[in-house]
C-alpha positions, 0 to 999 in steps of 0.5 A: 499499500502506497502513500499519496504524493502529498496532502491536499492544500488547505485541508483541515488539520488532523485530529488526534484521538487518545485511547483509554488507558489499559488496565494493569495486571495488578495494583501499581502497574498501570500507566495512564494518561494521568501519569506525571512525567517531569511536571506534566501528565502524559495527557497534558503533554499530548494536548500541549504538543499537539496544539503546538504543532498544529493539530485540530481537535485532541479527543480523549476516548472514554468517560471521565478522562484527564480533567484539566487538560482542555481536550474534548472527552468522547464517550465512545467511537459512535460519538465521533461523528457529532464531535468531528463535524462535516469537515474531513480531516486525517485522524491519528489514533494513539494509546493513552500512555504514549509519550507525546513529543512535538518532533514526531507529532510534527512528522506525522502531520507533515507526512504524505497522507495515506490512501487508506490508513497507516500503522506503526504497530502498537503506537500509531494508527493514521486514517486517511480522509477518504477512509476515515468514515468507514474506519470509524464505523468499523471501530464503533461496531466494536465498542470502546476499544482501548487496545492498539492491537485490536484496533489494528485488527479491526482496521485491517479487516475493514480497510485492508493491510496498512501502509508503514510509517516513516522511520523518523516517526518513533514515539515511545509508549510508557508501558510500566512505571519502570519505563518512566525514568527512560521517558524522562531521559528521552525528554531531557536529551531533546532539550539539548540544542544543536547550536550548543558549543563543546563546553556547553554541551559537555559541561553546562548541559549535564548539570543544567539538565539535572537541575531542570529535572528536579525543578520540573515537578515544582511550581518554579517558573522559567522566568523565576529561574531567569531572574535567579540566573541574572542575580547570580551573574550580577553578584559574581560581577561585583567580586571582580571589583577586588584586586585580589585573585581569590575574590576574582576567582569566586566571582568567575565561579559565580559567572560560570554558575550563572551560565549553567542556571541560565540554561535551565530556564529555557530547558524548563520552558521547553519541557513544560511548554511554557515558552513566551516572548516575555520570558525570552526577552527577559533571558536575552537582555538579562544575559547581556546586562550580566556580561556588560556588568562583568566587563565593566567590573573587571575594568574597574578592578584593573583600574584600581590595581594599576592606579590608572584610568585607561583600563576603564576605556577597555571596559567601556568598549566591551560594554558598548560592543556587547550592547551594540551586538545585542541591539542588532540581534534584537532588531534582526531576529527578535523584534518582529517575531510572532508573540506566540510560542518560543521567542527563539531556540537557535538563531540559525534556523531562519532564512539568513543562514550565514548571518544566523550562524554568526549570531549563534556564535555570538550567543555562545557561552564558551568564553565563560570557561576561560574566566575562572582560569584567568582569574585564578592566575590574576589575568582577568584583564585579558578577558576585558581586553579581548571583549573590547576588541572582539565585541565591536569587531563582531558587530561590524562583521554582523553589519557587513553580513546584513548589508551583503544579504540585503544586496543579494535579496535586492538582486534576486528581486530585480532578477525575478521581475 
């Protein structure tokens, strides 16, 4: 059985049907849609992830299901006609204990629509628009089925053999409580960004993910974590006012702690679907304020130890360069972004790939790891010297890249007229 070439343009968004939980063999072995995993129940994850990527209705099959999720509860298969209405759409069926993640849900919604139906055994069944009425009628005749294997048998009898879903669609079903830690690790691994540098990936993330794991089941919000991160960074900056290496080393370690905690706010927001424009702006500007404060305090400490005024000029250049780069990023990547959903995850995902990669490089926190080493040897002045040279230079590079891409866009526009 083959897929059609593509979905019909303008077709209604697919609807997601979540089956009732399967009863466990004994007390304590049942995993259902009310099972919490990292701060959200499986049902909440399904509803939030499905809405994030553009599904239509999320329907929970069975009585008294997942109160508080905002999804629609339907009594049985026979009630679907009235719930779905007359607008045809592809239907996706999943078990209650599925671990819903935006990536595989998005792959399902973007795949070519099956002519009749497609199956990932025991995990997903996809009904094509034309075949959906006959499929739902066959399922309604069988009552309230909650077992994917039984549903697959009914659909095979009524529609014939299924097509196979793509390998990129690979969800996890949390079958027993012992699988919950595996599901948590899977969710945490997906919080790692492709744009993370070497030190961030191998040092920051292992620590920040464990902090995020413990915060997920609490009421702590991503913005509260951001404020804490900013406070730690500003407190660390004050230690650089001292001329003693021990105090500066303590400040550098606080600066490093700021960087680690700074990763937790975004991880927590993505994990619990709490991304927001306001939270992204707080994180973005807070990071730049901390960096500017560190450069300024290092230059003041340097001026005090040398008895000269000229080190302050290096601090001023570093602060102005940081501010210029921050304003540039805001203007090019943040200012006009839609207020719904996350502000940004990686800056290189836009159409301007060269500029995006340069902006990702600027947002890297790798340089922070040099600061404790420099502080320990009493050489923090080199941090501010490099920043005084690097940030204005990088700003000029960004401007040149933006101008070049603007000229290219105009040339392409003129050529297509």
